[in-house]
C-alpha positions as CSV (number, residue, x, y, z in Angstrom):
1,M,-12.3,-48.9,67.5
2,R,-12.9,-50.0,71.2
3,Y,-13.2,-53.4,70.0
4,K,-9.7,-53.1,68.3
5,Y,-8.1,-51.8,71.5
6,L,-9.6,-54.5,73.5
7,N,-7.8,-57.0,71.1
8,L,-4.7,-54.9,71.6
9,W,-4.6,-55.1,75.4
10,V,-5.2,-58.9,75.2
11,I,-2.2,-59.5,73.0
12,L,-0.1,-57.0,74.8
13,L,-0.5,-58.9,78.1
14,G,1.5,-61.7,76.4
15,Q,4.2,-59.2,75.4
16,L,4.2,-58.0,79.0
17,L,5.0,-61.5,80.3
18,I,7.7,-62.0,77.7
19,I,9.6,-58.8,78.8
20,M,8.9,-59.2,82.4
21,D,10.3,-62.7,82.7
22,I,13.6,-61.7,81.0
23,F,14.1,-59.1,83.9
24,I,12.2,-60.6,86.9
25,I,14.9,-63.4,87.6
26,N,18.0,-60.9,87.8
27,V,17.4,-59.8,91.3
28,S,16.6,-63.3,92.6
29,V,19.8,-64.9,91.4
30,P,21.6,-64.8,95.0
31,S,18.4,-66.3,96.7
32,I,18.0,-69.1,94.1
33,E,21.6,-69.9,94.1
34,R,21.7,-70.3,97.7
35,D,18.4,-72.3,98.1
36,L,18.9,-74.7,95.2
37,H,22.7,-75.0,96.3
38,A,23.6,-74.1,92.5
39,S,27.1,-73.2,91.4
40,N,27.8,-70.0,89.5
41,G,28.0,-71.8,86.2
42,E,24.5,-73.3,86.7
43,M,23.0,-69.9,87.5
44,Q,24.4,-68.6,84.4
45,F,22.4,-71.1,82.5
46,V,19.4,-70.6,84.4
47,M,19.7,-67.0,83.3
48,A,20.7,-67.7,79.7
49,A,18.3,-70.7,79.1
50,Y,15.3,-68.5,78.7
51,L,17.0,-66.2,75.9
52,I,18.4,-69.2,74.0
53,G,15.0,-71.0,73.8
54,F,13.5,-67.5,72.8
55,A,15.8,-66.7,70.1
56,S,16.1,-70.2,68.6
57,L,12.4,-70.6,67.8
58,L,11.1,-67.1,67.0
59,I,11.2,-67.5,63.2
60,T,9.4,-71.0,63.7
61,G,6.8,-69.6,65.9
62,G,6.0,-66.7,63.2
63,R,5.7,-69.3,60.5
64,L,3.5,-71.4,62.6
65,G,1.2,-68.6,63.1
66,D,1.1,-67.7,59.5
67,L,0.2,-71.5,58.6
68,Y,-2.1,-72.7,61.5
69,G,-3.5,-69.5,62.9
70,R,-2.0,-66.7,65.0
71,K,-4.7,-67.0,67.7
72,K,-4.1,-70.7,67.9
73,M,-0.3,-70.2,68.3
74,Y,-0.7,-67.2,70.8
75,I,-3.0,-69.4,73.1
76,T,-0.6,-72.3,72.8
77,G,2.3,-70.1,73.7
78,L,0.5,-68.7,76.8
79,S,-0.6,-72.2,78.0
80,A,3.0,-73.5,77.6
81,F,4.3,-70.4,79.3
82,M,2.0,-71.0,82.2
83,I,2.8,-74.6,82.5
84,S,6.7,-73.9,82.4
85,S,6.3,-71.2,84.8
86,V,4.8,-73.7,87.4
87,A,7.6,-76.0,86.6
88,C,10.1,-73.3,87.3
89,G,8.4,-72.4,90.5
90,F,8.5,-75.9,91.8
91,S,11.9,-76.7,90.6
92,A,13.8,-79.0,93.1
93,G,17.3,-78.3,91.6
94,A,19.2,-76.1,89.2
95,E,19.0,-78.7,86.4
96,Q,15.2,-78.7,86.5
97,L,15.0,-74.9,86.6
98,V,17.3,-74.6,83.5
99,I,15.2,-77.1,81.5
100,S,11.9,-75.2,82.6
101,R,13.5,-71.8,81.8
102,F,14.4,-73.1,78.3
103,V,10.8,-74.4,77.8
104,Q,9.5,-70.9,79.0
105,G,11.7,-69.3,76.3
106,I,10.3,-71.5,73.6
107,S,6.9,-70.7,74.9
108,A,7.6,-66.9,74.6
109,A,8.9,-67.5,70.8
110,M,5.5,-69.0,70.1
111,M,3.8,-65.7,71.5
112,A,6.1,-62.9,70.4
113,P,5.7,-63.2,66.5
114,Q,1.9,-63.3,67.0
115,V,1.8,-60.0,68.9
116,L,3.5,-57.9,66.3
117,S,1.7,-59.7,63.5
118,M,-1.7,-59.0,65.0
119,I,-1.0,-55.6,65.6
120,Q,-0.2,-55.1,61.8
121,I,-3.5,-56.8,60.8
122,L,-5.6,-55.1,63.5
123,F,-4.4,-51.7,62.7
124,P,-3.8,-51.1,58.9
125,G,-3.9,-47.4,58.9
126,H,-0.6,-45.3,59.7
127,K,-2.2,-43.2,62.4
128,E,-3.9,-46.1,64.3
129,R,-0.9,-48.4,63.9
130,T,1.5,-45.8,65.3
131,E,-0.7,-45.4,68.3
132,A,-0.9,-49.3,68.7
133,M,3.1,-49.4,68.5
134,G,3.1,-46.7,71.2
135,W,1.2,-49.0,73.5
136,Y,3.6,-51.9,72.3
137,G,6.6,-49.6,73.6
138,I,4.8,-48.7,76.7
139,T,4.3,-52.4,77.6
140,I,8.0,-53.1,76.9
141,G,8.8,-50.3,79.5
142,I,6.3,-51.4,82.0
143,G,7.6,-55.1,81.5
144,T,11.1,-53.8,82.1
145,V,10.4,-52.0,85.3
146,L,7.9,-54.3,86.5
147,G,10.1,-57.3,86.2
148,Q,12.9,-55.8,88.2
149,F,10.6,-54.6,90.9
150,L,8.7,-57.8,91.3
151,G,11.9,-59.8,91.4
152,G,13.2,-57.7,94.3
153,Y,9.9,-57.7,96.0
154,F,9.2,-61.4,96.0
155,S,12.7,-62.5,96.9
156,S,12.5,-60.3,99.9
157,L,9.2,-61.8,101.3
158,T,9.1,-63.6,104.6
159,V,5.9,-65.5,104.1
160,M,7.8,-68.7,103.0
161,E,11.3,-70.3,103.2
162,E,11.9,-69.7,99.4
163,P,10.0,-66.7,98.3
164,W,11.7,-66.4,94.9
165,R,9.5,-69.1,93.7
166,F,6.7,-66.4,93.4
167,V,8.8,-64.9,90.7
168,F,7.7,-67.5,88.4
169,L,4.3,-68.4,89.9
170,I,3.0,-64.9,89.6
171,N,2.4,-65.6,85.9
172,V,-0.4,-68.1,86.5
173,P,-3.0,-65.5,87.7
174,L,-2.0,-63.3,84.7
175,I,-2.2,-65.9,82.1
176,I,-5.6,-67.6,83.0
177,P,-7.6,-64.5,82.3
178,A,-5.3,-63.7,79.2
179,V,-6.2,-67.2,77.8
180,F,-9.9,-66.7,78.5
181,F,-10.1,-63.2,76.9
182,T,-7.9,-64.5,73.9
183,I,-10.4,-67.3,73.3
184,K,-13.4,-64.9,73.8
185,V,-12.2,-61.6,71.8
186,L,-9.5,-62.5,69.3
187,N,-10.4,-63.5,65.8
188,E,-8.3,-66.1,63.9
189,S,-6.1,-65.1,61.1
190,K,-3.6,-67.0,58.9
191,A,-2.2,-67.1,55.5
192,S,-4.8,-67.8,52.9
193,V,-2.6,-70.1,50.9
194,K,-2.6,-73.6,52.3
195,Q,1.0,-75.0,52.8
196,S,2.5,-77.8,54.6
197,F,5.0,-77.1,57.5
198,N,8.7,-77.5,56.9
199,T,9.7,-79.6,59.8
200,G,13.2,-80.2,58.6
201,G,13.8,-76.6,58.1
202,V,12.9,-75.9,61.8
203,V,15.3,-78.6,62.8
204,I,18.2,-77.1,60.9
205,L,17.4,-73.5,61.7
206,S,16.8,-74.0,65.3
207,A,20.1,-76.0,65.5
208,G,21.9,-73.2,63.9
209,L,20.5,-70.5,66.2
210,F,20.8,-72.6,69.2
211,C,24.4,-73.0,68.5
212,A,25.0,-69.4,67.8
213,T,23.0,-68.1,70.9
214,Y,24.5,-70.6,73.2
215,A,28.1,-69.7,71.9
216,F,27.6,-66.0,72.2
217,T,26.0,-66.5,75.8
218,L,29.0,-68.7,76.9
219,S,31.3,-66.0,75.5
220,E,29.7,-63.4,77.7
221,H,30.6,-65.4,80.8
222,E,33.8,-67.3,79.8
223,G,35.2,-65.1,77.2
224,F,36.3,-66.5,73.7
225,T,37.4,-70.1,73.9
226,F,38.1,-72.9,71.6
227,K,34.7,-74.3,72.5
228,N,32.8,-71.2,71.9
229,G,34.8,-70.5,68.5
230,S,34.0,-73.9,67.4
231,L,30.3,-73.5,68.0
232,M,30.2,-70.3,66.1
233,I,31.8,-71.9,63.1
234,I,29.3,-74.9,63.2
235,S,26.6,-72.4,63.5
236,A,27.7,-70.5,60.6
237,G,27.8,-73.8,58.6
238,I,24.3,-75.0,59.6
239,L,22.7,-71.5,58.8
240,F,24.6,-71.7,55.4
241,I,22.9,-75.1,54.5
242,F,19.6,-73.8,55.8
243,I,19.7,-70.9,53.5
244,K,20.7,-73.2,50.5
245,D,17.9,-75.6,51.4
246,Q,15.3,-73.0,51.6
247,K,16.1,-71.3,48.4
248,K,16.0,-74.8,46.8
249,R,12.6,-75.6,48.5
250,I,11.3,-72.3,47.1
251,R,12.5,-72.9,43.6
252,N,10.8,-76.5,43.6
253,E,7.6,-75.0,45.3
254,R,7.8,-76.9,48.3
255,S,7.0,-75.9,51.9
256,Y,9.5,-73.5,53.3
257,L,10.2,-71.6,56.5
258,I,11.5,-68.4,55.6
259,D,9.9,-66.6,52.7
260,Y,12.8,-64.6,50.8
261,E,10.1,-62.3,49.3
262,L,10.6,-60.6,52.8
263,F,13.9,-59.2,51.6
264,Q,12.4,-57.6,48.4
265,Y,10.9,-54.9,50.6
266,K,13.3,-52.0,51.1
267,N,11.8,-50.9,54.4
268,F,12.1,-54.4,55.9
269,N,15.9,-54.6,55.0
270,L,16.4,-51.0,56.3
271,G,14.4,-52.0,59.6
272,M,16.5,-55.1,60.0
273,A,19.6,-53.2,59.8
274,A,18.5,-50.5,62.0
275,V,17.1,-53.0,64.8
276,S,20.2,-55.0,64.7
277,F,22.5,-51.9,65.3
278,F,20.2,-50.5,67.7
279,F,20.0,-53.6,70.0
280,I,23.8,-54.1,69.7
281,M,24.0,-50.6,71.3
282,L,21.2,-51.0,73.8
283,D,21.9,-54.2,75.4
284,S,25.7,-53.8,75.4
285,Y,24.9,-50.4,77.2
286,F,23.1,-52.0,80.0
287,Y,25.7,-54.7,80.4
288,I,28.5,-52.3,80.8
289,L,26.6,-49.8,82.7
290,S,25.9,-52.3,85.6
291,L,29.8,-53.3,85.7
292,F,30.8,-49.5,85.5
293,F,28.3,-48.4,88.2
294,Q,29.1,-51.3,90.6
295,N,32.8,-51.9,90.1
296,G,34.0,-48.6,88.7
297,L,31.9,-46.1,90.8
298,K,31.4,-48.3,93.7
299,I,27.7,-48.1,93.6
300,S,25.8,-50.8,95.4
301,P,23.7,-53.3,93.4
302,L,20.4,-51.9,95.1
303,A,21.3,-48.4,94.4
304,A,22.3,-49.3,90.8
305,G,18.9,-50.9,90.3
306,E,17.2,-47.7,91.5
307,I,19.1,-45.6,89.1
308,I,18.2,-48.0,86.1
309,V,14.5,-47.8,87.1
310,F,14.4,-44.1,86.1
311,Q,15.6,-45.2,82.7
312,G,12.4,-47.4,82.4
313,L,10.2,-44.6,83.6
314,G,11.6,-42.3,80.8
315,F,10.9,-45.3,78.3
316,I,7.3,-45.4,79.4
317,L,6.8,-41.6,79.1
318,A,8.5,-41.3,75.7
319,S,6.4,-44.2,74.3
320,V,3.3,-42.1,75.0
321,M,4.8,-38.9,73.6
322,S,6.4,-40.3,70.6
323,V,3.1,-41.4,69.1
324,K,2.0,-37.6,68.5
325,L,5.5,-36.7,67.4
326,I,5.9,-39.5,64.9
327,L,2.5,-38.6,63.5
328,K,3.2,-34.9,63.1
329,Y,6.8,-35.0,62.1
330,G,7.4,-38.6,60.5
331,K,10.8,-40.0,60.4
332,K,12.2,-36.6,61.5
333,A,11.0,-37.2,65.0
334,L,12.6,-40.7,65.0
335,M,16.0,-39.1,63.8
336,A,15.6,-36.5,66.4
337,G,15.1,-39.2,69.1
338,L,18.4,-41.0,68.0
339,L,20.3,-37.7,68.0
340,F,18.9,-37.0,71.4
341,I,20.3,-40.5,72.6
342,I,23.7,-39.5,71.3
343,A,23.6,-36.2,73.1
344,V,22.7,-38.0,76.4
345,L,25.4,-40.5,76.0
346,I,28.0,-37.7,75.6
347,F,26.6,-36.0,78.8
348,Q,27.1,-39.4,80.7
349,L,30.7,-39.6,79.6
350,L,31.4,-36.2,81.0
351,L,29.2,-36.5,84.2
352,F,29.4,-40.1,85.4
353,R,31.9,-39.8,88.0
354,M,32.3,-41.0,91.7
355,E,31.7,-37.4,93.1
356,I,28.6,-36.9,91.1
357,S,25.3,-36.9,93.3
358,F,22.6,-39.4,92.7
359,P,19.9,-37.0,91.3
360,V,22.3,-36.4,88.1
361,F,22.4,-40.2,87.7
362,Y,18.6,-40.3,88.0
363,L,18.2,-37.5,85.4
364,L,20.6,-38.8,82.8
365,L,19.1,-42.4,82.8
366,F,15.5,-40.9,82.6
367,L,16.6,-38.9,79.6
368,H,18.3,-42.0,78.2
369,G,14.9,-43.8,78.7
370,L,13.1,-41.0,76.9
371,G,15.2,-41.5,73.8
372,I,15.2,-45.1,73.7
373,G,11.3,-45.1,74.2
374,S,10.9,-42.7,71.4
375,V,12.7,-45.0,68.9
376,I,12.0,-48.7,69.6
377,P,8.2,-48.8,68.6
378,S,9.1,-47.0,65.3
379,L,11.8,-49.6,64.4
380,A,9.1,-52.3,64.2
381,T,6.8,-50.0,62.2
382,I,9.5,-49.5,59.6
383,A,10.4,-53.2,59.2
384,L,6.8,-54.4,59.0
385,S,5.1,-51.5,57.2
386,G,3.5,-52.6,53.9
387,M,3.9,-56.2,54.7
388,P,1.2,-58.5,53.2
389,E,-0.8,-60.3,55.6
390,K,0.7,-63.7,54.4
391,L,4.1,-62.6,55.5
392,T,3.5,-60.8,58.7
393,G,4.2,-63.7,61.0
394,N,7.3,-64.7,59.0
395,A,8.4,-61.1,59.1
396,S,7.7,-60.7,62.9
397,G,9.6,-63.9,63.8
398,V,12.7,-62.7,61.6
399,Y,12.6,-59.1,63.1
400,N,12.5,-60.7,66.7
401,T,15.3,-63.1,66.0
402,F,17.5,-60.3,64.6
403,Q,16.8,-58.3,67.7
404,Q,17.7,-61.0,70.1
405,I,20.8,-62.1,68.2
406,A,22.0,-58.6,67.9
407,A,21.4,-58.1,71.7
408,V,23.6,-61.0,72.6
409,I,26.3,-60.0,69.9
410,G,26.3,-56.6,71.4
411,I,26.9,-57.8,75.0
412,V,29.6,-60.0,73.8
413,A,31.5,-57.9,71.4
414,V,31.3,-54.5,73.2
415,G,31.7,-56.2,76.6
416,S,35.0,-57.7,75.3
417,I,36.3,-54.3,74.3
418,F,35.3,-53.0,77.6
419,N,37.2,-55.7,79.5
420,Y,40.1,-55.2,77.2
421,F,40.5,-51.6,78.3
422,L,40.2,-52.7,82.2
423,G,43.2,-54.8,82.0
424,E,44.1,-57.5,84.6
425,K,44.0,-55.0,87.7
426,P,41.5,-52.3,86.8
427,E,41.5,-49.0,88.8
428,Y,39.2,-46.2,88.6
429,Q,40.6,-44.5,85.5
430,D,40.7,-47.8,83.8
431,Y,36.9,-48.0,84.2
432,Q,36.5,-44.5,82.9
433,N,38.6,-45.4,79.7
434,A,36.7,-48.8,79.2
435,F,33.4,-46.8,79.6
436,L,34.6,-44.2,77.0
437,A,35.5,-46.9,74.4
438,A,32.2,-48.7,75.0
439,I,30.0,-45.5,74.6
440,L,31.9,-44.5,71.5
441,I,31.1,-47.8,70.0
442,N,27.4,-47.3,71.0
443,I,27.4,-43.7,69.4
444,L,28.9,-45.5,66.2
445,C,25.9,-47.9,66.2
446,I,23.4,-45.1,66.6
447,I,25.0,-43.3,63.6
448,V,24.4,-46.5,61.4
449,V,20.8,-46.5,62.6
450,I,20.4,-42.8,61.8
451,V,21.6,-43.5,58.2
452,C,19.2,-46.4,57.7
453,V,16.3,-44.2,59.0
454,F,17.3,-41.5,56.5
455,K,17.0,-43.9,53.6
456,V,13.6,-45.2,54.7
457,P,10.9,-44.0,52.2
458,D,8.8,-41.1,53.6
459,E,5.7,-42.9,53.0
460,V,6.6,-45.5,55.6
461,L,6.5,-42.8,58.5
462,P,4.6,-39.9,56.8
463,E,4.3,-36.4,58.2
464,M,0.7,-35.7,59.2
465,R,0.7,-32.1,60.3
466,Y,-3.1,-32.1,60.7
467,I,-4.3,-35.1,62.5
468,P,-8.2,-35.4,62.2
469,K,-10.1,-36.4,65.3
470,K,-12.4,-39.3,65.2
């Protein structure tokens, strides 16, 4: 068992890097923009490039792990992540930084599916897998908090002229031991059936996902334009061609990228629906919360960041507590966590006002984090439970892709509704109305997740009233 957990800590270090580098740049944006003489548009691409590269290649990364070895792809991802981090840290201009961040996102896409796949393989039993997924949730929470903290800390250093470069270079001393222990500790695993790699499928799928993610990301900053709408239509056409091509290749017994056998598993389909609506809710919530706090309630960026840190602390605590609750009460605990989030959102609607003291904000964000942390690890468990080893990488890649695309869709769709209620010259009450509309949509998304979880077979998250000690 100790050996298994050593393996777990090694692969979770990669997950920590992936999450940390999503958030670590946010606080550093003003410093980077000033030192590189970058425009607002260029800085938007710096922030978006990582997520575009990440979302575009997740399914490919999962399939590569299945075919050529999950350990091999994890090491490849770590190494490429380190090289691209160095390139980010020594970027001489905004264009170089955008390209380096894009490559960094692709590197993360090579790692992320291997993390979930290896957890499924290392921990086949329900109890030990639930515990492992609890640590997975803790890692996400730590990465979120650590990313924001380190971003602010390094950007404020005075030891060099451009201290924001440490934001990227900090990855190097973390990755070197990670690669070493991965080589020494992890065992290789891959699909037993020999197949060639569907390169054409990669090109088509990546192009479709790139266009979709790029269009949604542009829409977040520019609103819906003819260019964005055209890209979305092109993306839909490319993905339609991809699906037709993959089905044909499977019928003709040729190599393929997505195994449609995945969608024969009821819990996988329910897990995909649940994670999609959950992340539409979650990422749109953080997007509108930042606008509501700073523009509506006139809270400073620093103070708003401090408040959101409490959400991360609640997330970490819940990831520890949820393991015992899920093992004891099964999916009832998960549904209770979802209902708890709805209750917290309702309290936020009632209490988030200018005259409210900061401890109330801290408490409600902490409670929100408790709810979120009690749910996220179990969504992956639902989707990947019962998946044969030959499909774990493919399933993990699809799961992560749905999660990332849903996050961007949530920001664009709910953010657009939020902005609609603000109007052209928003006042305090307009922000309250916009926040109300956005939160009601978030609650509706959570209700859909509750329905999905309710339909999940009990054996996927079974109740274990008595948990024997080992």
